[in-house]
C-alpha positions, 0 to 999 in steps of 0.5 A: 787233968791239968792245973791252971792258976792253982785250979783244977781244969775238968773237961767240959764233957766230963762236967756235962756227963756228971750233970746228966747222971746226977739229974736222972735224965740220962739213960744207962748206955747199956740199956737197949733202944726199944719202940712200942706202938700204941694205937688209939681209936680217936681221930686227932692228937688234939683230942683231950685223951690223946693229948694225955696219952701223948704226955704219958709217952713223952714222960716215959721217953724222957725218963729213959733218955729217949731209949724207950719210945712209945709211938701213939697213933690215931684210929686206923693209922696202923690199918687195925680196926678198933674192934681188932685191937685186942687181937692185934695186941695179943699177937704182938703186932702192937705192944700197947693200945687204948681199949675203949670198953664198948669198942672191944666188947666183941672180944670181952663182952663183960666190958659192956657193963660200963655201958649199962644205961644209967649205971654210971652217972659220974666220974666217981661212979666210973672209978668205983666200977672200974675198981670193982671190975679190975680183978675180972679185967686182969683175969680175962685179959691175961687169957689173951696174954695182955694186961691193963696198965691204966684206966680212965673215964671219959666225959659224960655222954649227951644226945646231940640233935639237928632237930628238937626232940619233944620226948626223949622216951619216944624218939619216933624213929629218929636215926641216932649215931651209936658206937656199940651194941649197948648204945644201940639197944638204948636207942632202940628201947627209946624208939629210935633207929641206931646207926653204929659208926665211928665219931669220925664219920658223924659230920658227913653222916649228919650232912647226908641225913644218914643220921639226925642225932649223935650219942657222944660226949661234948669234946668229941662233937667239937673235935669233928665240928658237929656243933655246926649241925646239931643245935640241940644238946640233951644232957642225959648223962649216959654212961661215959666211955671207960677206957683201958690202956693195956700192954702185951705181957711178953713185950713187957716182960722183955723190957729191962727192969728199969723200963718196966718200973718207969712205965708202971710209975708213969701209968699211975701218974697218967691215971691221976691226971685223967681224973683231974682233967675230966671235969675241966674238959667237960665244962670247957667243952660244954661252954664252947658248945653254948658259944657255938649256938647249941641249946643245952637242955637238961631233961625234966625229971618226969621225962628222965623217969620214963627214959630210965623205966624203958631202958632198965630191962636192958641190964638183965637182958645183957647179963642173960645174953653174955653169960656168967662173966658178964653177970659177975661183972654186973654184980661187982659193979652194982655192989660197988655202987651200993645197988641191990 
């Protein structure tokens, strides 16, 4: 260190290093470089949920000086089908994943509690059920060596149709896109014909007449441009998809403690962010649907009463079919919502 005109001269690089350490943005050089893969089931990084997951990954990378990177991929990019994600996660093939409850219910049948028709009718309901089911989720995930790190509720599900539907309780063999067994059962109970497919296949299926209507949220319809074909939107407010971010426990335990803490902290911030943006995204998407010429229809109370009467037996049917863990989840969910 030299003196110049009575001043102490400090090398620029030393100043830079001291600044970075003080700012909290520089990673400990002794910490390793680690990369995790986190697949989602969505089709685009423009999807509002994927944008948020990308933000979560970016926050983790920033706080670790890019030493701990989480690569967020889209549905099928890694050659893993959505229903295979829990097993791929358990095997360590991937280290984290976005697990929509309905898509992974083949591995965890109790998760279809979120899909019981009209059990959940709002974001608040979804969060209450998520909290009530959390102990069951942690216990059952742990059996496969995985653990939930965050939970979020997607936008409400509507029924989007190419043609006007006179009575939702009597669909007269209307072919409707569903995404799992639970949504298929709902369509059947209402007299429709369910066709299970990813939302990414919806546009072509509508064009070819494979389906005539779609069960999904407004943002998903916009992401695949299906508003160009479906000009009637029925705001039936079916249960929104509920999603877990989960990780492989062994992969987590091998992380440096600093990385573990950052991952958990950013996951909590992510959950809070999703609660804040869900209603904003729903309203924004519905407004876009209106501007695209889609007629948004709120079913009349008597029509919805008939719909609910037809689908209500599906609750007990589901619990009986899926055994004691499903019954435990349904009991916890209904108790959380003050239902008998």
